[in-house]
C-alpha positions in Angstrom: -0.3 0.2 0.4 1.1 3.4 -0.9 1.3 6.6 1.6 1.8 9.8 1.2 4.8 10.9 2.6 4.8 12.7 6.1 5.4 16.3 6.5 7.4 17.2 9.0 8.4 20.8 10.0 12.1 21.4 10.9 15.6 21.4 9.8 17.0 18.8 7.8 20.0 17.5 5.8 21.2 15.2 3.2 23.7 12.1 2.3 24.2 10.9 -1.3 25.1 7.1 -1.2 25.9 4.6 -2.8 23.7 2.0 -2.0 20.5 0.3 -2.4 17.4 1.9 -1.0 17.3 -1.6 1.1 20.3 -1.0 2.8 19.8 2.0 3.7 16.4 1.6 4.7 18.3 -0.9 6.9 20.5 2.0 8.7 18.2 4.4 9.1 16.2 2.3 11.0 19.8 1.2 13.3 19.9 4.5 13.6 16.7 5.2 14.5 17.0 3.1 17.5 20.5 4.0 18.6 19.3 6.8 18.8 16.3 7.0 21.0 13.6 7.6 17.7 10.9 4.8 17.7 9.7 3.9 14.2 6.4 4.7 14.2 5.3 4.2 10.3 6.6 3.9 7.1 5.6 3.7 3.9 6.6 4.2 0.0 5.5 6.9 -3.2 6.8 7.1 -6.6 10.1 9.6 -5.4 11.0 6.7 -2.8 11.1 5.0 0.3 10.1 7.0 4.1 10.1 5.7 7.4 8.8 8.1 10.5 9.3 8.2 13.7 8.8 9.9 17.8 12.4 10.9 19.6 12.1 10.0 22.8 11.4 14.2 23.2 8.3 13.3 21.1 9.7 14.7 18.1 8.9 14.0 14.8 11.7 12.5 12.6 11.3 11.7 9.0 13.9 9.6 6.7 13.3 10.1 3.4 15.2 7.5 1.2 14.7 8.9 -2.7 17.2 6.9 -5.7 18.7 9.6 -8.0 19.5 6.7 -10.5 20.3 2.6 -9.8 22.6 2.2 -7.4 22.4 5.4 -5.8 20.2 7.3 -3.4 19.7 10.7 -1.6 18.9 10.5 2.1 16.8 12.9 3.7 16.6 13.7 7.4 14.4 16.1 9.2 13.3 16.8 12.5 10.5 19.0 14.4 11.7 21.6 16.2 13.5 24.5 15.6 15.9 24.5 19.2 19.2 23.1 20.3 17.8 19.3 21.0 16.8 19.5 17.1 20.1 20.4 16.1 21.4 17.9 17.9 19.1 14.6 16.7 19.5 15.9 13.9 23.7 15.7 13.4 23.5 11.9 15.7 20.8 10.9 12.8 22.9 12.3 9.9 26.8 11.3 11.6 25.2 7.3 12.4 23.3 6.7 9.0 26.6 8.1 7.3 28.4 6.1 9.2 26.3 3.2 8.7 25.9 2.6 5.0 29.7 4.0 3.9 
């Protein structure tokens, strides 16, 4: 079942990786779990796959995996909010996902 990508307002960061979307999603799930983000929902659209989670501080976290061409994708991480906690969580997720997919 295809669901529309949720909207999360807040800062975001992107990573371009040379991996298949399924491997990226597995790494993103692992990074979210180790950062204290509970996976709430996941789905896909014609553009790509997405993972929606809730942090321990009840912030929404959206990870979008957008294929560029076979074997290469962009991972966009967005965290709800606009404070130091948001920036710290975004930085940690960005670093963890980047390390797990490289």
